[in-house]
LOKOL-328955 format. One record per residue: x, y, z of N, C-alpha, C, O in turn; residue number from 1. Coordinates in Angstrom, 1 decimal, decimal comma. Example, Ala and Ser with C-alpha at 12.3 -4.5 7.8 and 13.67 -1.06 7.14 Angstrom:
// residues 2
[rec [13,2; -5,7; 7,8]; [12,3; -4,5; 7,8]; [13,2; -3,3; 7,8]; [14,2; -3,3; 8,5]; 1]
[rec [12,8; -2,2; 7,1]; [13,7; -1,1; 7,1]; [12,9; 0,0; 7,9]; [13,4; 1,1; 8,0]; 2]
//
This chain:
// residues 158
[rec [36,5; -66,4; -23,6]; [37,2; -65,2; -23,9]; [38,5; -65,2; -23,1]; [38,6; -65,6; -21,9]; 1]
[rec [39,6; -64,9; -23,8]; [40,9; -64,9; -23,1]; [41,2; -63,4; -22,7]; [41,1; -62,5; -23,5]; 2]
[rec [41,5; -63,3; -21,4]; [41,8; -62,0; -20,9]; [43,4; -61,9; -20,8]; [44,0; -62,7; -20,2]; 3]
[rec [43,9; -60,8; -21,4]; [45,3; -60,6; -21,3]; [45,7; -59,9; -20,0]; [45,1; -58,9; -19,7]; 4]
[rec [46,6; -60,5; -19,2]; [47,0; -59,9; -18,0]; [47,9; -58,8; -18,2]; [48,9; -58,9; -19,0]; 5]
[rec [47,7; -57,7; -17,5]; [48,6; -56,5; -17,6]; [49,9; -56,8; -17,0]; [50,0; -57,3; -15,9]; 6]
[rec [51,0; -56,5; -17,6]; [52,3; -56,7; -17,1]; [52,7; -55,6; -16,2]; [52,3; -54,4; -16,4]; 7]
[rec [53,5; -55,9; -15,2]; [54,1; -54,8; -14,4]; [55,5; -54,4; -14,8]; [56,2; -53,8; -14,1]; 8]
[rec [55,8; -54,9; -16,0]; [57,1; -54,6; -16,6]; [56,9; -53,6; -17,8]; [56,0; -53,7; -18,5]; 9]
[rec [57,8; -52,6; -17,8]; [57,8; -51,6; -18,9]; [58,4; -52,1; -20,1]; [59,4; -52,9; -20,1]; 10]
[rec [57,9; -51,7; -21,3]; [58,5; -52,1; -22,6]; [59,7; -51,3; -22,9]; [59,9; -50,2; -22,3]; 11]
[rec [60,4; -51,8; -23,9]; [61,6; -51,0; -24,5]; [62,6; -50,6; -23,5]; [63,4; -49,7; -23,8]; 12]
[rec [62,8; -51,4; -22,4]; [63,9; -51,1; -21,5]; [63,7; -49,8; -20,7]; [64,6; -49,5; -19,9]; 13]
[rec [62,6; -49,2; -20,8]; [62,3; -48,0; -20,0]; [61,8; -48,4; -18,7]; [61,1; -49,3; -18,5]; 14]
[rec [62,2; -47,6; -17,6]; [61,6; -47,9; -16,3]; [60,1; -47,6; -16,3]; [59,7; -46,7; -16,9]; 15]
[rec [59,3; -48,4; -15,6]; [57,9; -48,2; -15,6]; [57,5; -46,9; -14,9]; [58,1; -46,5; -13,9]; 16]
[rec [56,5; -46,3; -15,4]; [55,9; -45,1; -14,8]; [54,9; -45,6; -13,7]; [53,9; -46,3; -14,0]; 17]
[rec [55,1; -45,2; -12,5]; [54,3; -45,7; -11,4]; [53,7; -44,6; -10,5]; [54,3; -43,6; -10,3]; 18]
[rec [52,5; -44,9; -10,0]; [51,9; -44,1; -9,0]; [52,1; -44,9; -7,7]; [51,6; -46,0; -7,6]; 19]
[rec [52,7; -44,3; -6,7]; [52,8; -44,9; -5,4]; [51,9; -44,2; -4,4]; [52,0; -43,0; -4,3]; 20]
[rec [51,0; -44,9; -3,8]; [50,1; -44,2; -2,9]; [50,9; -43,7; -1,7]; [52,0; -44,1; -1,4]; 21]
[rec [50,3; -42,8; -0,9]; [51,0; -42,1; 0,2]; [51,5; -43,1; 1,2]; [52,6; -42,9; 1,7]; 22]
[rec [50,8; -44,1; 1,6]; [51,2; -45,1; 2,6]; [52,5; -45,8; 2,1]; [53,4; -46,1; 2,9]; 23]
[rec [52,5; -46,1; 0,8]; [53,7; -46,8; 0,3]; [54,9; -45,9; 0,3]; [56,0; -46,3; 0,7]; 24]
[rec [54,7; -44,7; -0,1]; [55,9; -43,7; -0,1]; [56,3; -43,5; 1,3]; [57,5; -43,5; 1,6]; 25]
[rec [55,4; -43,2; 2,2]; [55,7; -43,0; 3,6]; [56,5; -44,1; 4,2]; [57,5; -43,9; 4,8]; 26]
[rec [56,0; -45,3; 4,0]; [56,8; -46,5; 4,5]; [58,2; -46,6; 3,9]; [59,1; -46,9; 4,6]; 27]
[rec [58,3; -46,3; 2,6]; [59,6; -46,4; 2,0]; [60,5; -45,3; 2,5]; [61,7; -45,6; 2,7]; 28]
[rec [60,0; -44,2; 2,9]; [60,9; -43,1; 3,4]; [61,2; -43,2; 4,9]; [62,3; -42,9; 5,3]; 29]
[rec [60,3; -43,7; 5,7]; [60,4; -43,7; 7,1]; [61,1; -45,0; 7,6]; [61,8; -45,0; 8,6]; 30]
[rec [60,8; -46,1; 7,0]; [61,4; -47,4; 7,5]; [62,6; -47,9; 6,6]; [62,5; -47,9; 5,4]; 31]
[rec [63,6; -48,2; 7,3]; [64,9; -48,6; 6,6]; [65,0; -50,0; 6,1]; [65,9; -50,4; 5,4]; 32]
[rec [64,0; -50,9; 6,5]; [64,1; -52,3; 6,1]; [62,7; -52,7; 5,6]; [61,7; -52,0; 5,8]; 33]
[rec [62,7; -53,9; 4,9]; [61,5; -54,4; 4,4]; [61,3; -54,1; 3,0]; [62,1; -53,5; 2,3]; 34]
[rec [60,1; -54,5; 2,5]; [59,7; -54,4; 1,1]; [59,8; -52,9; 0,7]; [60,3; -52,6; -0,4]; 35]
[rec [59,2; -52,0; 1,4]; [59,1; -50,6; 1,0]; [60,5; -50,0; 1,0]; [60,7; -49,0; 0,2]; 36]
[rec [61,4; -50,4; 1,8]; [62,8; -49,9; 1,7]; [63,4; -50,3; 0,4]; [64,2; -49,5; -0,2]; 37]
[rec [63,1; -51,5; -0,1]; [63,6; -51,9; -1,5]; [63,0; -51,0; -2,5]; [63,6; -50,7; -3,6]; 38]
[rec [61,7; -50,6; -2,3]; [61,1; -49,7; -3,3]; [61,8; -48,3; -3,4]; [62,0; -47,8; -4,4]; 39]
[rec [62,2; -47,8; -2,2]; [63,0; -46,6; -2,2]; [64,2; -46,7; -3,0]; [64,6; -45,8; -3,8]; 40]
[rec [64,9; -47,8; -2,9]; [66,2; -48,0; -3,7]; [65,8; -48,1; -5,1]; [66,6; -47,6; -6,0]; 41]
[rec [64,7; -48,7; -5,5]; [64,3; -48,8; -6,9]; [64,1; -47,5; -7,5]; [64,6; -47,3; -8,6]; 42]
[rec [63,4; -46,5; -6,8]; [63,3; -45,2; -7,5]; [64,6; -44,5; -7,5]; [64,9; -43,7; -8,4]; 43]
[rec [65,4; -44,6; -6,5]; [66,7; -44,0; -6,4]; [67,6; -44,4; -7,6]; [68,4; -43,7; -8,1]; 44]
[rec [67,5; -45,7; -7,9]; [68,4; -46,3; -9,0]; [67,7; -46,1; -10,4]; [68,3; -46,5; -11,4]; 45]
[rec [66,6; -45,4; -10,4]; [65,9; -45,2; -11,7]; [65,2; -46,4; -12,3]; [65,0; -46,5; -13,5]; 46]
[rec [64,9; -47,4; -11,4]; [64,3; -48,6; -11,9]; [62,8; -48,4; -12,1]; [62,1; -49,3; -12,6]; 47]
[rec [62,3; -47,3; -11,6]; [60,9; -46,9; -11,8]; [60,8; -45,4; -11,8]; [61,7; -44,7; -11,2]; 48]
[rec [59,8; -44,8; -12,4]; [59,6; -43,3; -12,4]; [58,3; -43,1; -11,6]; [57,2; -43,2; -12,1]; 49]
[rec [58,5; -42,6; -10,4]; [57,3; -42,3; -9,6]; [56,6; -41,0; -10,2]; [57,3; -40,1; -10,6]; 50]
[rec [55,3; -41,0; -10,2]; [54,6; -39,8; -10,7]; [53,9; -39,2; -9,5]; [53,5; -39,8; -8,6]; 51]
[rec [53,9; -37,8; -9,5]; [53,2; -37,1; -8,4]; [52,4; -36,0; -9,1]; [52,7; -35,5; -10,1]; 52]
[rec [51,4; -35,6; -8,4]; [50,5; -34,5; -8,7]; [50,5; -33,5; -7,5]; [51,0; -33,9; -6,5]; 53]
[rec [50,0; -32,3; -7,7]; [49,9; -31,4; -6,6]; [49,2; -32,1; -5,4]; [49,6; -32,0; -4,3]; 54]
[rec [48,1; -32,7; -5,7]; [47,3; -33,3; -4,6]; [48,0; -34,5; -3,9]; [48,0; -34,5; -2,7]; 55]
[rec [48,7; -35,3; -4,6]; [49,4; -36,4; -4,0]; [50,6; -35,9; -3,2]; [50,9; -36,5; -2,1]; 56]
[rec [51,3; -34,9; -3,7]; [52,4; -34,3; -3,0]; [52,0; -33,6; -1,7]; [52,6; -33,7; -0,7]; 57]
[rec [50,9; -32,9; -1,8]; [50,3; -32,2; -0,7]; [49,9; -33,2; 0,4]; [50,1; -33,0; 1,6]; 58]
[rec [49,4; -34,3; 0,0]; [49,0; -35,3; 1,0]; [50,2; -35,9; 1,7]; [50,2; -36,1; 2,9]; 59]
[rec [51,3; -36,2; 0,9]; [52,5; -36,7; 1,5]; [53,1; -35,7; 2,5]; [53,5; -36,1; 3,6]; 60]
[rec [53,1; -34,4; 2,2]; [53,6; -33,4; 3,1]; [52,8; -33,3; 4,4]; [53,3; -33,3; 5,5]; 61]
[rec [51,5; -33,4; 4,2]; [50,6; -33,4; 5,4]; [50,8; -34,6; 6,3]; [50,8; -34,5; 7,5]; 62]
[rec [50,9; -35,8; 5,7]; [51,1; -37,0; 6,5]; [52,4; -37,0; 7,2]; [52,5; -37,5; 8,3]; 63]
[rec [53,5; -36,6; 6,5]; [54,8; -36,5; 7,2]; [54,8; -35,7; 8,4]; [55,6; -35,9; 9,3]; 64]
[rec [53,9; -34,7; 8,5]; [53,8; -33,8; 9,7]; [53,0; -34,4; 10,8]; [52,9; -33,8; 11,9]; 65]
[rec [52,4; -35,6; 10,6]; [51,6; -36,2; 11,7]; [52,5; -36,4; 13,0]; [53,6; -36,8; 12,9]; 66]
[rec [52,0; -36,0; 14,1]; [52,8; -36,1; 15,4]; [53,3; -37,5; 15,7]; [54,4; -37,7; 16,2]; 67]
[rec [52,6; -38,5; 15,3]; [53,0; -39,9; 15,6]; [54,3; -40,3; 14,9]; [55,0; -41,2; 15,4]; 68]
[rec [54,7; -39,6; 13,9]; [56,0; -39,9; 13,2]; [57,2; -39,1; 13,9]; [58,4; -39,4; 13,7]; 69]
[rec [56,9; -38,1; 14,7]; [57,9; -37,4; 15,4]; [59,0; -36,9; 14,5]; [60,2; -37,0; 14,9]; 70]
[rec [58,6; -36,3; 13,4]; [59,6; -35,8; 12,5]; [59,5; -34,2; 12,5]; [58,5; -33,6; 12,3]; 71]
[rec [60,7; -33,6; 12,9]; [60,7; -32,2; 12,8]; [60,7; -31,7; 11,4]; [60,8; -32,5; 10,5]; 72]
[rec [60,6; -30,4; 11,2]; [60,5; -29,8; 9,9]; [61,7; -30,2; 9,0]; [61,6; -30,5; 7,8]; 73]
[rec [62,9; -30,2; 9,6]; [64,1; -30,5; 8,8]; [64,1; -32,0; 8,4]; [64,4; -32,3; 7,2]; 74]
[rec [63,6; -32,9; 9,2]; [63,5; -34,3; 8,9]; [62,5; -34,5; 7,8]; [62,7; -35,3; 6,9]; 75]
[rec [61,4; -33,8; 7,9]; [60,3; -33,9; 6,8]; [60,9; -33,5; 5,5]; [60,7; -34,1; 4,5]; 76]
[rec [61,6; -32,3; 5,5]; [62,2; -31,8; 4,3]; [63,2; -32,8; 3,7]; [63,3; -33,0; 2,5]; 77]
[rec [64,0; -33,4; 4,5]; [65,0; -34,3; 4,1]; [64,3; -35,6; 3,4]; [64,8; -36,0; 2,4]; 78]
[rec [63,3; -36,1; 4,0]; [62,6; -37,2; 3,4]; [61,9; -36,8; 2,1]; [62,0; -37,6; 1,1]; 79]
[rec [61,3; -35,6; 2,0]; [60,7; -35,2; 0,7]; [61,8; -35,0; -0,3]; [61,6; -35,3; -1,5]; 80]
[rec [63,0; -34,6; 0,1]; [64,1; -34,4; -0,8]; [64,7; -35,8; -1,3]; [65,4; -35,8; -2,3]; 81]
[rec [64,3; -36,8; -0,6]; [64,7; -38,2; -1,1]; [63,7; -38,8; -1,9]; [63,8; -40,0; -2,4]; 82]
[rec [62,6; -38,1; -2,2]; [61,6; -38,7; -3,1]; [61,2; -37,8; -4,3]; [61,3; -38,2; -5,4]; 83]
[rec [60,9; -36,5; -4,0]; [60,4; -35,6; -5,0]; [61,3; -35,4; -6,2]; [60,9; -35,3; -7,3]; 84]
[rec [62,6; -35,3; -6,0]; [63,5; -35,1; -7,1]; [63,5; -36,3; -8,1]; [63,9; -36,1; -9,3]; 85]
[rec [63,1; -37,5; -7,7]; [63,1; -38,6; -8,5]; [61,7; -38,7; -9,2]; [61,6; -39,6; -10,2]; 86]
[rec [60,8; -37,9; -8,9]; [59,4; -38,1; -9,4]; [59,2; -37,1; -10,5]; [59,8; -36,1; -10,7]; 87]
[rec [58,3; -37,5; -11,4]; [57,8; -36,7; -12,5]; [56,5; -36,1; -12,1]; [55,6; -36,7; -11,7]; 88]
[rec [56,4; -34,7; -12,2]; [55,2; -34,0; -11,9]; [54,2; -34,1; -13,0]; [54,6; -33,8; -14,2]; 89]
[rec [53,0; -34,4; -12,7]; [51,9; -34,5; -13,7]; [50,8; -33,5; -13,2]; [50,4; -33,5; -12,1]; 90]
[rec [50,4; -32,7; -14,2]; [49,3; -31,7; -13,9]; [47,9; -32,4; -14,2]; [47,7; -32,8; -15,4]; 91]
[rec [47,1; -32,5; -13,3]; [45,8; -33,1; -13,5]; [44,8; -32,0; -14,1]; [44,7; -30,9; -13,5]; 92]
[rec [44,2; -32,3; -15,2]; [43,3; -31,3; -15,8]; [42,0; -31,1; -15,0]; [41,7; -31,9; -14,1]; 93]
[rec [41,4; -30,0; -15,3]; [40,1; -29,7; -14,7]; [39,1; -29,7; -15,9]; [39,3; -28,9; -16,8]; 94]
[rec [38,1; -30,5; -15,9]; [37,7; -31,5; -14,9]; [38,7; -32,7; -15,0]; [39,3; -32,9; -16,1]; 95]
[rec [38,9; -33,4; -14,0]; [39,8; -34,6; -14,0]; [39,3; -35,7; -14,9]; [38,1; -35,7; -15,2]; 96]
[rec [40,1; -36,6; -15,2]; [39,7; -37,7; -16,1]; [38,7; -38,6; -15,4]; [38,5; -38,6; -14,2]; 97]
[rec [37,9; -39,3; -16,2]; [37,0; -40,3; -15,7]; [37,7; -41,5; -15,2]; [38,6; -42,1; -15,9]; 98]
[rec [37,4; -41,9; -13,9]; [38,0; -43,1; -13,3]; [36,9; -43,9; -12,7]; [35,8; -43,4; -12,5]; 99]
[rec [37,2; -45,2; -12,4]; [36,1; -46,0; -11,8]; [35,7; -45,4; -10,5]; [36,5; -44,7; -9,8]; 100]
[rec [34,5; -45,7; -10,1]; [34,0; -45,3; -8,8]; [34,8; -46,0; -7,7]; [35,1; -47,2; -7,8]; 101]
[rec [35,2; -45,2; -6,7]; [36,0; -45,7; -5,7]; [35,4; -45,5; -4,3]; [34,8; -44,4; -4,1]; 102]
[rec [35,4; -46,4; -3,5]; [34,7; -46,3; -2,2]; [35,3; -45,2; -1,3]; [34,6; -44,6; -0,6]; 103]
[rec [36,6; -44,9; -1,4]; [37,3; -43,9; -0,6]; [37,6; -42,7; -1,5]; [38,5; -42,8; -2,4]; 104]
[rec [36,9; -41,6; -1,4]; [37,2; -40,4; -2,2]; [38,6; -39,9; -2,1]; [39,1; -39,2; -3,0]; 105]
[rec [39,3; -40,2; -1,0]; [40,7; -39,8; -0,8]; [41,6; -40,5; -1,7]; [42,8; -40,2; -1,8]; 106]
[rec [41,2; -41,6; -2,3]; [42,0; -42,4; -3,3]; [41,9; -41,8; -4,7]; [42,7; -42,2; -5,6]; 107]
[rec [40,9; -41,0; -5,0]; [40,7; -40,5; -6,3]; [41,9; -39,8; -6,9]; [42,2; -40,0; -8,1]; 108]
[rec [42,7; -38,9; -6,1]; [43,8; -38,3; -6,7]; [44,8; -39,3; -7,3]; [45,5; -39,0; -8,3]; 109]
[rec [44,9; -40,5; -6,7]; [45,9; -41,5; -7,3]; [45,4; -42,1; -8,6]; [46,2; -42,4; -9,5]; 110]
[rec [44,1; -42,3; -8,7]; [43,5; -42,7; -9,9]; [43,6; -41,7; -11,0]; [43,9; -42,0; -12,1]; 111]
[rec [43,3; -40,4; -10,7]; [43,5; -39,3; -11,6]; [44,9; -39,3; -12,1]; [45,2; -39,1; -13,3]; 112]
[rec [45,8; -39,4; -11,2]; [47,3; -39,3; -11,5]; [47,7; -40,5; -12,5]; [48,4; -40,3; -13,4]; 113]
[rec [47,2; -41,7; -12,2]; [47,5; -42,8; -13,0]; [47,0; -42,6; -14,4]; [47,8; -42,9; -15,4]; 114]
[rec [45,8; -42,1; -14,6]; [45,3; -41,9; -15,9]; [46,0; -40,8; -16,6]; [46,5; -41,0; -17,8]; 115]
[rec [46,1; -39,6; -16,0]; [46,7; -38,5; -16,6]; [48,2; -38,7; -16,9]; [48,7; -38,3; -18,0]; 116]
[rec [48,9; -39,3; -16,0]; [50,3; -39,5; -16,1]; [50,7; -40,8; -17,0]; [51,8; -41,1; -17,1]; 117]
[rec [49,7; -41,4; -17,5]; [49,9; -42,6; -18,3]; [50,7; -43,7; -17,5]; [51,7; -44,2; -18,1]; 118]
[rec [50,4; -43,9; -16,3]; [51,1; -44,8; -15,5]; [50,9; -46,2; -16,0]; [49,8; -46,5; -16,6]; 119]
[rec [51,9; -47,0; -15,8]; [51,7; -48,4; -16,1]; [51,3; -49,2; -14,9]; [50,7; -50,3; -15,0]; 120]
[rec [51,6; -48,7; -13,7]; [51,3; -49,4; -12,5]; [50,9; -48,4; -11,4]; [51,5; -47,4; -11,3]; 121]
[rec [50,0; -48,8; -10,6]; [49,6; -48,1; -9,4]; [50,0; -49,1; -8,2]; [49,5; -50,2; -8,2]; 122]
[rec [50,9; -48,7; -7,4]; [51,4; -49,5; -6,3]; [50,7; -49,1; -5,0]; [50,8; -47,9; -4,6]; 123]
[rec [50,1; -50,0; -4,3]; [49,3; -49,7; -3,1]; [49,1; -51,0; -2,3]; [49,2; -52,1; -2,8]; 124]
[rec [48,8; -50,8; -1,1]; [48,4; -51,8; -0,2]; [46,9; -51,6; 0,2]; [46,3; -52,4; 0,9]; 125]
[rec [46,3; -50,6; -0,4]; [44,9; -50,2; -0,1]; [43,9; -51,1; -0,8]; [43,9; -51,1; -2,1]; 126]
[rec [43,1; -51,8; -0,1]; [42,1; -52,7; -0,7]; [41,2; -52,0; -1,6]; [40,7; -52,5; -2,6]; 127]
[rec [40,8; -50,8; -1,2]; [39,8; -50,0; -2,0]; [40,4; -49,7; -3,4]; [39,6; -49,6; -4,4]; 128]
[rec [41,7; -49,6; -3,5]; [42,3; -49,5; -4,9]; [42,6; -50,8; -5,5]; [42,4; -51,0; -6,7]; 129]
[rec [43,1; -51,8; -4,8]; [43,4; -53,1; -5,4]; [42,2; -53,7; -6,0]; [42,3; -54,4; -7,0]; 130]
[rec [41,0; -53,5; -5,5]; [39,8; -54,2; -6,0]; [39,4; -53,6; -7,4]; [38,6; -54,1; -8,1]; 131]
[rec [40,0; -52,4; -7,8]; [39,7; -51,8; -9,0]; [40,6; -52,3; -10,2]; [40,4; -51,8; -11,3]; 132]
[rec [41,5; -53,2; -9,9]; [42,4; -53,7; -10,9]; [41,8; -54,1; -12,3]; [42,4; -53,9; -13,3]; 133]
[rec [40,7; -54,7; -12,2]; [40,1; -55,2; -13,5]; [39,3; -54,1; -14,2]; [38,7; -54,3; -15,3]; 134]
[rec [39,2; -52,9; -13,6]; [38,4; -51,8; -14,2]; [39,3; -50,7; -14,8]; [38,8; -49,7; -15,3]; 135]
[rec [40,6; -50,9; -14,9]; [41,5; -49,9; -15,4]; [42,5; -50,5; -16,4]; [42,6; -51,7; -16,5]; 136]
[rec [43,2; -49,6; -17,1]; [44,1; -50,1; -18,2]; [45,5; -50,2; -17,7]; [46,4; -50,6; -18,5]; 137]
[rec [45,8; -50,0; -16,4]; [47,1; -50,1; -15,9]; [47,0; -51,2; -14,7]; [45,9; -51,5; -14,3]; 138]
[rec [48,1; -51,7; -14,3]; [48,1; -52,7; -13,2]; [48,0; -52,0; -11,9]; [48,5; -50,9; -11,7]; 139]
[rec [47,3; -52,6; -11,0]; [47,2; -52,1; -9,6]; [47,7; -53,3; -8,8]; [47,1; -54,3; -8,7]; 140]
[rec [48,8; -53,1; -8,1]; [49,5; -54,2; -7,4]; [50,0; -53,7; -6,1]; [50,2; -52,5; -5,8]; 141]
[rec [50,3; -54,7; -5,2]; [51,0; -54,4; -3,9]; [52,4; -54,1; -4,2]; [53,0; -54,4; -5,2]; 142]
[rec [53,1; -53,5; -3,2]; [54,5; -53,2; -3,3]; [55,3; -54,5; -3,5]; [56,3; -54,5; -4,3]; 143]
[rec [54,9; -55,6; -2,9]; [55,6; -56,9; -3,0]; [55,6; -57,4; -4,5]; [56,6; -57,8; -5,1]; 144]
[rec [54,4; -57,3; -5,0]; [54,2; -57,8; -6,4]; [54,9; -56,9; -7,4]; [55,5; -57,4; -8,3]; 145]
[rec [54,9; -55,6; -7,2]; [55,7; -54,7; -8,0]; [57,2; -55,0; -8,0]; [57,8; -55,2; -9,1]; 146]
[rec [57,7; -55,1; -6,8]; [59,2; -55,4; -6,7]; [59,5; -56,8; -7,3]; [60,6; -56,9; -7,9]; 147]
[rec [58,7; -57,8; -7,1]; [59,0; -59,1; -7,6]; [58,9; -59,1; -9,1]; [59,5; -60,0; -9,7]; 148]
[rec [58,3; -58,2; -9,8]; [58,2; -58,2; -11,2]; [59,2; -57,2; -11,9]; [59,2; -57,1; -13,1]; 149]
[rec [59,9; -56,5; -11,1]; [61,0; -55,6; -11,7]; [62,1; -56,5; -12,2]; [62,5; -57,4; -11,6]; 150]
[rec [62,5; -56,2; -13,4]; [63,7; -57,0; -13,9]; [64,9; -56,8; -13,1]; [65,1; -55,7; -12,5]; 151]
[rec [65,8; -57,8; -13,0]; [67,0; -57,6; -12,2]; [67,9; -56,5; -12,8]; [67,8; -56,2; -14,0]; 152]
[rec [68,7; -56,0; -11,9]; [69,6; -55,0; -12,4]; [70,7; -55,6; -13,2]; [71,3; -56,6; -12,8]; 153]
[rec [70,9; -55,1; -14,4]; [71,9; -55,7; -15,3]; [73,3; -55,2; -14,8]; [73,5; -54,1; -14,4]; 154]
[rec [74,3; -56,2; -14,8]; [75,6; -55,8; -14,4]; [76,2; -54,8; -15,5]; [75,8; -54,8; -16,6]; 155]
[rec [77,1; -53,9; -15,0]; [77,7; -52,9; -15,9]; [78,4; -53,6; -17,1]; [79,1; -54,7; -16,8]; 156]
[rec [78,3; -53,1; -18,3]; [79,0; -53,6; -19,4]; [80,5; -53,2; -19,3]; [80,8; -52,1; -19,0]; 157]
[rec [81,4; -54,2; -19,5]; [82,8; -53,9; -19,5]; [83,5; -54,0; -20,8]; [84,7; -53,8; -21,0]; 158]
//
């Protein structure tokens, strides 16, 4: 049997609809260098469309307030303002969609979001999510793999 590998590239020239887990978004917002910093540039340039739900946005707000990040309220708001306006809000139905069993229940909101938001890709470094890649209809990849598969930016037409 031939298994078709899911692509991390969106069809028809549209940017891919992506779910970014909290640690990925947090790293992209807080750190100015490295892979996740490139991810931040990707959503700012419209090279991907991040999806958020109430639950995933609330988790990001909660994590940004952790004392270890030493971010005052103004800094937290500034970082949220550099992400949320680029994101598409998705309402998760009640009951939520059926998703594969996941070892970490705190990862379920990202799986619900991927299904409900018709994501093409879930970007994560979380092993509990990465191991589910063969059980879903969308790709589950690391930030590095996602960025490596984004098509290059086309030069402006003159």
